[in-house]
VOMI-272580 format. One record per residue: residue number from 1; chain; z, x, y of N, C-alpha, C in turn. Coordinates in steps of 0.2 Angstrom, whole numbers, plus 2048, in hexadecimal, padded with zeros to 3 digits. Atoms other than C-alpha are relative to their C-alpha. Layout:
N
+-----+--------+-----+-----+-----+------+------+------+-----+-----+-----+
| num | chaine | n.w | n.u | n.v | ca.w | ca.u | ca.v | c.w | c.u | c.v |
+-----+--------+-----+-----+-----+------+------+------+-----+-----+-----+
| NUM |      A |   Z |   X |   Y |    Z |    X |    Y |   Z |   X |   Y |
...
+-----+--------+-----+-----+-----+------+------+------+-----+-----+-----+
***
This chain:
207
+-----+--------+-----+-----+-----+------+------+------+-----+-----+-----+
| num | chaine | n.w | n.u | n.v | ca.w | ca.u | ca.v | c.w | c.u | c.v |
+-----+--------+-----+-----+-----+------+------+------+-----+-----+-----+
|   1 |      A | 804 | 806 | 7FE |  3EC |  F0D |  46F | 7F9 | 802 | 803 |
|   2 |      A | 807 | 7FE | 7FD |  3D9 |  F0D |  472 | 800 | 7FD | 807 |
|   3 |      A | 801 | 803 | 7F9 |  3D4 |  F0B |  484 | 7FA | 7FB | 800 |
|   4 |      A | 806 | 805 | 7FF |  3C6 |  F00 |  48B | 7FB | 804 | 804 |
|   5 |      A | 806 | 7FD | 7FC |  3B5 |  F05 |  492 | 7FB | 7FA | 802 |
|   6 |      A | 805 | 805 | 7FD |  3A7 |  EFC |  49B | 7FB | 7FD | 7FB |
|   7 |      A | 806 | 803 | 803 |  39B |  EF0 |  494 | 7FA | 7FF | 805 |
|   8 |      A | 806 | 802 | 7FD |  389 |  EEF |  49A | 7FD | 7FB | 7FD |
|   9 |      A | 803 | 806 | 803 |  382 |  EDE |  496 | 7F9 | 7FF | 803 |
|  10 |      A | 807 | 801 | 7FE |  36F |  EDE |  497 | 7FE | 7F9 | 7FE |
|  11 |      A | 802 | 807 | 801 |  368 |  ECC |  498 | 7F9 | 7FF | 801 |
|  12 |      A | 807 | 802 | 7FE |  356 |  EC6 |  497 | 7FF | 7F9 | 7FD |
|  13 |      A | 803 | 806 | 802 |  34D |  EB6 |  495 | 7FA | 802 | 7FB |
|  14 |      A | 806 | 7FF | 804 |  340 |  EB5 |  487 | 7FA | 801 | 803 |
|  15 |      A | 807 | 800 | 7FD |  32E |  EB9 |  48B | 7FD | 7F9 | 800 |
|  16 |      A | 803 | 806 | 7FF |  323 |  EAB |  490 | 7FE | 7FD | 7F9 |
|  17 |      A | 801 | 803 | 806 |  322 |  E9E |  482 | 7FA | 7FC | 800 |
|  18 |      A | 806 | 804 | 801 |  313 |  E94 |  47B | 803 | 7F9 | 802 |
|  19 |      A | 7FE | 807 | 7FE |  313 |  E81 |  481 | 805 | 7FD | 7FB |
|  20 |      A | 7FC | 803 | 805 |  31B |  E7C |  470 | 806 | 804 | 7FF |
|  21 |      A | 7FA | 7FC | 800 |  328 |  E8A |  472 | 801 | 803 | 7F9 |
|  22 |      A | 800 | 7FD | 807 |  324 |  E90 |  460 | 800 | 807 | 800 |
|  23 |      A | 801 | 7F9 | 7FF |  322 |  EA2 |  466 | 7FE | 802 | 807 |
|  24 |      A | 801 | 7FE | 7F9 |  31C |  EAC |  474 | 7F8 | 800 | 801 |
|  25 |      A | 807 | 7FF | 7FE |  30B |  EAC |  47D | 7FE | 808 | 800 |
|  26 |      A | 802 | 7F9 | 800 |  301 |  EBC |  47E | 803 | 803 | 806 |
|  27 |      A | 7FC | 7FD | 7FA |  309 |  EBF |  490 | 807 | 801 | 7FE |
|  28 |      A | 7F9 | 7FF | 802 |  31A |  EBC |  488 | 801 | 806 | 7FC |
|  29 |      A | 7FF | 7FA | 804 |  317 |  EC9 |  47B | 7FF | 806 | 804 |
|  30 |      A | 801 | 7FA | 7FC |  311 |  ED5 |  488 | 806 | 801 | 804 |
|  31 |      A | 7F9 | 800 | 7FC |  321 |  ED1 |  493 | 805 | 804 | 7FB |
|  32 |      A | 7FB | 7FD | 804 |  32C |  ED5 |  484 | 7FF | 808 | 7FE |
|  33 |      A | 802 | 7F8 | 801 |  323 |  EE6 |  480 | 802 | 804 | 806 |
|  34 |      A | 7FE | 7FC | 7FA |  325 |  EEB |  492 | 807 | 801 | 801 |
|  35 |      A | 7F9 | 7FF | 7FF |  337 |  EE7 |  492 | 803 | 805 | 7FB |
|  36 |      A | 7FE | 7FB | 805 |  339 |  EF1 |  482 | 7FF | 807 | 803 |
|  37 |      A | 801 | 7F9 | 7FE |  331 |  F00 |  48A | 805 | 802 | 806 |
|  38 |      A | 7FB | 7FF | 7FB |  33C |  EFE |  499 | 807 | 802 | 7FE |
|  39 |      A | 7F9 | 7FF | 803 |  34C |  EFE |  48E | 800 | 806 | 7FB |
|  40 |      A | 800 | 7FB | 805 |  346 |  F0C |  483 | 805 | 805 | 801 |
|  41 |      A | 7FB | 7FB | 7FF |  352 |  F19 |  48B | 807 | 7FD | 802 |
|  42 |      A | 7FA | 803 | 7FF |  360 |  F0D |  48E | 805 | 801 | 7F9 |
|  43 |      A | 7FC | 7FF | 806 |  36F |  F11 |  482 | 803 | 7FA | 7FD |
|  44 |      A | 7FE | 806 | 803 |  36F |  F00 |  47A | 802 | 801 | 7F9 |
|  45 |      A | 7FD | 800 | 807 |  379 |  EFD |  46A | 7FE | 7FA | 7FC |
|  46 |      A | 802 | 806 | 803 |  373 |  EEC |  466 | 7FB | 7FC | 804 |
|  47 |      A | 804 | 806 | 7FD |  366 |  EDE |  46A | 802 | 7FA | 7FC |
|  48 |      A | 7FE | 806 | 802 |  36D |  ECD |  468 | 7FB | 7FB | 802 |
|  49 |      A | 805 | 805 | 7FD |  361 |  EBE |  469 | 802 | 7F9 | 7FD |
|  50 |      A | 7FF | 807 | 802 |  362 |  EAB |  467 | 7FC | 7FE | 7FA |
|  51 |      A | 804 | 802 | 807 |  35B |  EA2 |  457 | 7F9 | 7FD | 801 |
|  52 |      A | 806 | 803 | 7FF |  34C |  E9A |  45F | 7FA | 805 | 800 |
|  53 |      A | 805 | 7FB | 801 |  33B |  EA2 |  45C | 7FE | 804 | 806 |
|  54 |      A | 802 | 7FC | 7FB |  337 |  EA7 |  46D | 805 | 805 | 802 |
|  55 |      A | 7FB | 7FA | 7FF |  347 |  EB1 |  46F | 800 | 805 | 7FA |
|  56 |      A | 800 | 7FC | 806 |  346 |  EB8 |  45D | 7F9 | 805 | 801 |
|  57 |      A | 806 | 7FC | 800 |  334 |  EBE |  460 | 800 | 805 | 806 |
|  58 |      A | 7FF | 7FB | 7FB |  338 |  EC6 |  471 | 805 | 805 | 7FE |
|  59 |      A | 7FB | 7FB | 803 |  347 |  ECF |  469 | 7FD | 805 | 7FC |
|  60 |      A | 804 | 7FC | 805 |  33C |  ED5 |  45B | 7FC | 805 | 804 |
|  61 |      A | 805 | 7FC | 7FD |  32F |  EDC |  467 | 804 | 805 | 805 |
|  62 |      A | 7FC | 7FB | 7FC |  33C |  EE4 |  473 | 804 | 805 | 7FB |
|  63 |      A | 7FC | 7FC | 804 |  346 |  EEB |  464 | 7FB | 806 | 7FD |
|  64 |      A | 805 | 7FC | 803 |  336 |  EF3 |  45D | 7FF | 806 | 804 |
|  65 |      A | 800 | 7FB | 7FB |  336 |  EFE |  46D | 806 | 805 | 800 |
|  66 |      A | 7F9 | 7FD | 800 |  348 |  F04 |  46A | 801 | 804 | 7FA |
|  67 |      A | 800 | 7FB | 806 |  34D |  F12 |  45E | 806 | 7FE | 7FC |
|  68 |      A | 7FA | 802 | 805 |  358 |  F0A |  450 | 805 | 7FC | 803 |
|  69 |      A | 7FB | 805 | 7FD |  361 |  EFD |  45B | 7FF | 7FA | 7FB |
|  70 |      A | 800 | 807 | 805 |  366 |  EEE |  44F | 7FE | 7FA | 805 |
|  71 |      A | 801 | 807 | 7FD |  35F |  EDD |  454 | 803 | 7FB | 7FC |
|  72 |      A | 7FC | 805 | 803 |  36A |  ECF |  450 | 800 | 7F9 | 803 |
|  73 |      A | 800 | 807 | 7FE |  369 |  EBC |  451 | 807 | 7FD | 801 |
|  74 |      A | 7FA | 802 | 7FE |  377 |  EB3 |  459 | 800 | 7F9 | 803 |
|  75 |      A | 801 | 807 | 7FE |  379 |  EA0 |  45C | 803 | 800 | 808 |
|  76 |      A | 7FE | 801 | 7F9 |  383 |  EA3 |  46C | 7FB | 803 | 805 |
|  77 |      A | 805 | 7FD | 7FB |  374 |  EAC |  474 | 7FA | 7FB | 800 |
|  78 |      A | 805 | 805 | 801 |  36A |  E9C |  471 | 7FF | 7FC | 807 |
|  79 |      A | 802 | 804 | 7FB |  363 |  E8E |  47C | 804 | 7FA | 800 |
|  80 |      A | 7FB | 806 | 7FF |  370 |  E81 |  482 | 802 | 7FF | 807 |
|  81 |      A | 7FD | 801 | 7FA |  378 |  E79 |  490 | 807 | 803 | 800 |
|  82 |      A | 7F9 | 7FD | 801 |  388 |  E84 |  493 | 805 | 7FC | 803 |
|  83 |      A | 7FB | 803 | 7FD |  391 |  E78 |  49E | 7FD | 7F9 | 804 |
|  84 |      A | 802 | 806 | 7FD |  38F |  E66 |  4A4 | 805 | 7FD | 805 |
|  85 |      A | 7FB | 801 | 7FA |  397 |  E63 |  4B5 | 801 | 7F8 | 801 |
|  86 |      A | 7FF | 807 | 7FE |  39E |  E52 |  4BB | 7FD | 800 | 807 |
|  87 |      A | 803 | 802 | 7F9 |  397 |  E4A |  4CB | 804 | 803 | 805 |
|  88 |      A | 7FC | 7FE | 7FB |  3A6 |  E4F |  4D4 | 800 | 807 | 802 |
|  89 |      A | 801 | 7F9 | 7FF |  3A3 |  E61 |  4D2 | 7FA | 802 | 804 |
|  90 |      A | 806 | 7FE | 7FE |  392 |  E61 |  4D9 | 7FF | 7FE | 808 |
|  91 |      A | 802 | 802 | 7F9 |  38B |  E61 |  4EB | 7FD | 7F9 | 800 |
|  92 |      A | 802 | 807 | 801 |  387 |  E4F |  4EF | 7F8 | 800 | 800 |
|  93 |      A | 807 | 801 | 800 |  375 |  E53 |  4F3 | 7FC | 803 | 7FA |
|  94 |      A | 803 | 7FD | 806 |  372 |  E5C |  4E2 | 802 | 7FC | 7FA |
|  95 |      A | 7FD | 803 | 806 |  37C |  E51 |  4D7 | 7FB | 7FC | 7FC |
|  96 |      A | 804 | 804 | 804 |  36F |  E44 |  4D2 | 7FB | 804 | 7FC |
|  97 |      A | 806 | 7FC | 803 |  361 |  E51 |  4CE | 803 | 803 | 7FA |
|  98 |      A | 7FE | 7FC | 805 |  36C |  E5C |  4C4 | 803 | 7FC | 7FA |
|  99 |      A | 7FE | 804 | 805 |  375 |  E4E |  4BA | 7FB | 7FD | 7FC |
| 100 |      A | 805 | 804 | 803 |  365 |  E45 |  4B7 | 7FC | 805 | 7FB |
| 101 |      A | 803 | 7FA | 804 |  35E |  E56 |  4B0 | 804 | 801 | 7FA |
| 102 |      A | 7FB | 7FE | 805 |  36D |  E59 |  4A5 | 800 | 7FA | 7FB |
| 103 |      A | 7FF | 806 | 804 |  36D |  E47 |  49E | 7FA | 800 | 7FB |
| 104 |      A | 805 | 800 | 805 |  35D |  E4B |  495 | 802 | 803 | 7F9 |
| 105 |      A | 7FD | 7FD | 806 |  367 |  E55 |  489 | 805 | 7FC | 7FC |
| 106 |      A | 7FB | 805 | 803 |  371 |  E4B |  47B | 807 | 803 | 801 |
| 107 |      A | 7F9 | 7FE | 7FF |  383 |  E4B |  47D | 803 | 804 | 7FB |
| 108 |      A | 7FE | 7FC | 805 |  386 |  E53 |  46D | 7FE | 807 | 801 |
| 109 |      A | 803 | 7F9 | 7FE |  37B |  E62 |  472 | 804 | 803 | 806 |
| 110 |      A | 7FC | 7FE | 7FB |  385 |  E63 |  482 | 807 | 803 | 7FE |
| 111 |      A | 7FA | 7FE | 802 |  395 |  E64 |  47A | 800 | 807 | 7FC |
| 112 |      A | 801 | 7FA | 803 |  38F |  E71 |  46E | 7FE | 806 | 804 |
| 113 |      A | 802 | 7FB | 7FC |  388 |  E7B |  47C | 806 | 803 | 804 |
| 114 |      A | 7FA | 7FE | 7FD |  399 |  E7C |  484 | 804 | 805 | 7FB |
| 115 |      A | 7FD | 7FC | 805 |  3A0 |  E84 |  474 | 7FC | 807 | 7FF |
| 116 |      A | 804 | 7FA | 800 |  392 |  E90 |  473 | 800 | 805 | 806 |
| 117 |      A | 7FF | 7FC | 7FA |  394 |  E95 |  485 | 806 | 804 | 800 |
| 118 |      A | 7FA | 7FD | 801 |  3A6 |  E99 |  482 | 800 | 806 | 7FB |
| 119 |      A | 801 | 7FA | 805 |  3A1 |  EA4 |  473 | 7FC | 805 | 803 |
| 120 |      A | 804 | 7FB | 7FD |  394 |  EAD |  47D | 804 | 804 | 805 |
| 121 |      A | 7FB | 7FC | 7FC |  3A1 |  EB2 |  48A | 805 | 804 | 7FC |
| 122 |      A | 7FB | 7FC | 804 |  3AD |  EB7 |  47D | 7FD | 806 | 7FD |
| 123 |      A | 804 | 7FB | 804 |  3A0 |  EC1 |  474 | 7FD | 806 | 804 |
| 124 |      A | 804 | 7FC | 7FD |  396 |  EC9 |  481 | 802 | 803 | 807 |
| 125 |      A | 7FE | 7FE | 7F9 |  3A0 |  ECC |  491 | 807 | 803 | 7FF |
| 126 |      A | 7FA | 7FD | 800 |  3AF |  ED6 |  496 | 800 | 807 | 7FE |
| 127 |      A | 7FF | 7F9 | 803 |  3B4 |  EE9 |  493 | 800 | 800 | 7F9 |
| 128 |      A | 800 | 800 | 807 |  3B3 |  EEF |  482 | 806 | 805 | 7FE |
| 129 |      A | 7FB | 7FC | 803 |  3C0 |  EF8 |  477 | 7FD | 807 | 7FF |
| 130 |      A | 802 | 7F9 | 801 |  3BF |  F0B |  476 | 7FE | 804 | 806 |
| 131 |      A | 802 | 7FC | 7FA |  3B9 |  F19 |  481 | 7F9 | 801 | 802 |
| 132 |      A | 807 | 7FF | 7FF |  3A7 |  F17 |  480 | 7FD | 7FA | 803 |
| 133 |      A | 803 | 806 | 7FD |  39D |  F0B |  48C | 7FB | 7FD | 7FA |
| 134 |      A | 804 | 803 | 805 |  393 |  EFE |  482 | 7FA | 7FD | 804 |
| 135 |      A | 806 | 803 | 7FC |  381 |  EF8 |  487 | 7FD | 7FC | 7FA |
| 136 |      A | 803 | 804 | 805 |  37A |  EE9 |  47E | 7FB | 7FB | 804 |
| 137 |      A | 805 | 804 | 7FD |  36B |  EDE |  481 | 801 | 7F9 | 7FD |
| 138 |      A | 801 | 807 | 803 |  36B |  ECB |  47F | 7FA | 7FD | 802 |
| 139 |      A | 807 | 804 | 7FE |  35A |  EC2 |  47E | 802 | 7F9 | 7FF |
| 140 |      A | 7FD | 807 | 800 |  35E |  EB0 |  482 | 7FB | 7FC | 804 |
| 141 |      A | 804 | 805 | 7FD |  358 |  EA2 |  48D | 803 | 7FF | 807 |
| 142 |      A | 7FE | 801 | 7F9 |  35A |  E9D |  4A0 | 807 | 7FE | 801 |
| 143 |      A | 7F9 | 803 | 7FF |  36A |  E93 |  49E | 805 | 805 | 7FF |
| 144 |      A | 7FB | 7FB | 802 |  374 |  EA0 |  496 | 800 | 806 | 805 |
| 145 |      A | 800 | 7FB | 7FB |  36F |  EAD |  4A2 | 804 | 7FE | 806 |
| 146 |      A | 7FD | 803 | 7FB |  374 |  EA2 |  4B0 | 808 | 7FF | 7FF |
| 147 |      A | 7F9 | 801 | 801 |  385 |  E9E |  4A8 | 804 | 807 | 800 |
| 148 |      A | 7FD | 7FA | 800 |  389 |  EB0 |  4A5 | 800 | 804 | 807 |
| 149 |      A | 800 | 7FE | 7F9 |  384 |  EB5 |  4B7 | 805 | 7FC | 804 |
| 150 |      A | 7FB | 804 | 7FC |  38E |  EA7 |  4BE | 808 | 802 | 7FE |
| 151 |      A | 7FA | 7FE | 802 |  39D |  EAC |  4B4 | 802 | 807 | 803 |
| 152 |      A | 7FE | 7FA | 7FE |  39C |  EBE |  4B9 | 802 | 800 | 808 |
| 153 |      A | 7FF | 800 | 7F8 |  39C |  EB9 |  4CC | 806 | 7FB | 801 |
| 154 |      A | 7FB | 805 | 7FF |  3AA |  EAC |  4C9 | 7FF | 7FB | 804 |
| 155 |      A | 802 | 806 | 7FC |  3A0 |  E9E |  4D0 | 802 | 7FA | 7FC |
| 156 |      A | 7FE | 806 | 803 |  3A4 |  E8C |  4CD | 7FC | 7FF | 7F9 |
| 157 |      A | 803 | 800 | 806 |  3A0 |  E87 |  4BB | 7F9 | 7FD | 800 |
| 158 |      A | 807 | 804 | 800 |  391 |  E7B |  4C0 | 7FB | 805 | 803 |
| 159 |      A | 804 | 7FC | 7FC |  389 |  E8A |  4C9 | 7FB | 804 | 7FC |
| 160 |      A | 805 | 7FD | 804 |  37F |  E90 |  4BA | 7FA | 7FD | 801 |
| 161 |      A | 806 | 803 | 7FF |  373 |  E83 |  4BE | 7FC | 803 | 807 |
| 162 |      A | 804 | 7FD | 7FA |  365 |  E89 |  4CB | 7FF | 807 | 800 |
| 163 |      A | 801 | 7F9 | 801 |  366 |  E9B |  4C5 | 7FA | 801 | 7FC |
| 164 |      A | 806 | 7FF | 804 |  354 |  E9E |  4BF | 7FF | 807 | 7FE |
| 165 |      A | 801 | 7FA | 802 |  34F |  EAC |  4B5 | 7F9 | 801 | 7FD |
| 166 |      A | 807 | 800 | 802 |  33D |  EB2 |  4B2 | 800 | 803 | 7F9 |
| 167 |      A | 801 | 7FD | 806 |  336 |  EB6 |  4A1 | 800 | 807 | 7FF |
| 168 |      A | 7FF | 7F9 | 801 |  33B |  EC7 |  49B | 802 | 804 | 806 |
| 169 |      A | 7FD | 7FD | 7FB |  343 |  ECB |  4AB | 807 | 803 | 7FE |
| 170 |      A | 7FA | 7FD | 802 |  353 |  ED6 |  4AA | 806 | 7FF | 805 |
| 171 |      A | 7FA | 801 | 7FC |  365 |  ED2 |  4B0 | 805 | 805 | 7FC |
| 172 |      A | 7FB | 7FB | 803 |  373 |  EDF |  4AD | 807 | 7FE | 804 |
| 173 |      A | 7F9 | 801 | 7FE |  386 |  EDB |  4AF | 804 | 806 | 7FD |
| 174 |      A | 7FB | 7FB | 802 |  393 |  EE9 |  4AF | 807 | 7FD | 800 |
| 175 |      A | 7F9 | 802 | 800 |  3A5 |  EE5 |  4A9 | 804 | 806 | 7FF |
| 176 |      A | 7FC | 7F9 | 800 |  3B0 |  EF4 |  4AD | 807 | 7FE | 800 |
| 177 |      A | 7F9 | 801 | 800 |  3C2 |  EF5 |  4A9 | 803 | 800 | 807 |
| 178 |      A | 7FD | 800 | 7F9 |  3CD |  EF0 |  4B8 | 7FC | 7FE | 806 |
| 179 |      A | 805 | 802 | 7FB |  3BE |  EEA |  4C2 | 7FD | 7F9 | 7FF |
| 180 |      A | 803 | 806 | 801 |  3B6 |  ED9 |  4C5 | 7F9 | 802 | 7FD |
| 181 |      A | 807 | 7FF | 802 |  3A5 |  ED7 |  4BC | 7FB | 802 | 806 |
| 182 |      A | 805 | 7FE | 7FB |  396 |  EDF |  4C6 | 7F9 | 7FE | 7FD |
| 183 |      A | 807 | 802 | 802 |  385 |  ED8 |  4C6 | 7FB | 806 | 803 |
| 184 |      A | 804 | 7FA | 7FF |  37A |  EE8 |  4C5 | 7F9 | 7FE | 802 |
| 185 |      A | 807 | 803 | 7FF |  369 |  EDF |  4C4 | 800 | 7F9 | 7FF |
| 186 |      A | 801 | 807 | 802 |  363 |  ECD |  4C4 | 7F9 | 7FF | 801 |
| 187 |      A | 807 | 802 | 800 |  352 |  EC7 |  4BF | 7FB | 805 | 802 |
| 188 |      A | 804 | 7FA | 7FE |  34A |  ED8 |  4C1 | 7FA | 800 | 7FC |
| 189 |      A | 806 | 800 | 804 |  338 |  ED8 |  4BC | 7FC | 806 | 802 |
| 190 |      A | 804 | 7FA | 7FE |  333 |  EE9 |  4C2 | 7FC | 803 | 7FB |
| 191 |      A | 804 | 7FD | 805 |  32D |  EEE |  4B1 | 7FA | 7FC | 7FE |
| 192 |      A | 806 | 804 | 801 |  320 |  EE0 |  4B1 | 7FB | 800 | 805 |
| 193 |      A | 806 | 801 | 7FB |  30F |  EE0 |  4BA | 800 | 7FA | 803 |
| 194 |      A | 800 | 806 | 7FC |  30D |  ED3 |  4C7 | 7FE | 7FA | 7FC |
| 195 |      A | 802 | 806 | 803 |  303 |  EC7 |  4BC | 805 | 7FD | 7FA |
| 196 |      A | 7FB | 802 | 805 |  312 |  EC7 |  4AF | 806 | 7FE | 803 |
| 197 |      A | 7F9 | 801 | 7FD |  320 |  EC4 |  4BC | 800 | 7F8 | 801 |
| 198 |      A | 7FE | 807 | 7FD |  328 |  EB3 |  4C0 | 7FE | 7FA | 7FB |
| 199 |      A | 801 | 805 | 805 |  322 |  EAA |  4B0 | 806 | 7FD | 7FE |
| 200 |      A | 7F9 | 803 | 802 |  32F |  E9D |  4AB | 804 | 7FE | 807 |
| 201 |      A | 7FC | 802 | 7F9 |  334 |  E9B |  4BE | 7FC | 7FB | 803 |
| 202 |      A | 804 | 805 | 7FD |  330 |  E8C |  4C8 | 7FB | 803 | 805 |
| 203 |      A | 805 | 7FD | 7FC |  320 |  E8F |  4D2 | 802 | 801 | 807 |
| 204 |      A | 7FE | 800 | 7F9 |  329 |  E8C |  4E3 | 804 | 806 | 801 |
| 205 |      A | 7FC | 7FA | 800 |  334 |  E9B |  4DF | 7FD | 806 | 7FF |
| 206 |      A | 804 | 7F9 | 801 |  327 |  EA8 |  4DC | 800 | 803 | 807 |
| 207 |      A | 800 | 7FD | 7FA |  329 |  EB5 |  4E9 | 7FD | 807 | 7FF |
+-----+--------+-----+-----+-----+------+------+------+-----+-----+-----+
***
């Protein structure tokens, strides 16, 4: 019987997008290149990315700095609402704001998002079969990073909301056999010079 080994899931939000979200800004392209340089020596076996242009371009630029690592598109790594909470689940002082925000998304999209979120958890999390640890990068969007971090910490399902991720920042989660998931890094921008940090983050949260 094969054993199980640790999975290291590297997560990043795409680089800074143009106003129409059709691709990356010059800053976004530079962010992606610098992330690729940071990951050059990481033992990555695959780069997965969502289907939207800003994620695909980021993954291509990161992958160009890696040596022979395949770059693959995956719907589960896309941009979607992973979970729509009920009012009863939410703190009273936050319910109106969060529910009002989520109601901007069509009901059909929200239902599809729940399916994709479950697929992402099944595909990208947990220990792996075999004796060798696996290191994979997922180039995605703010919502999915929040969802997977929430799941790793076993937080309430609604708590994906409010977890903000800067463009091209790095989060790493370790899934080791027989242990709870471990958040190794979260929203780490140390590979980016100061002018390229915190894009995609609400201005009031820049620190």
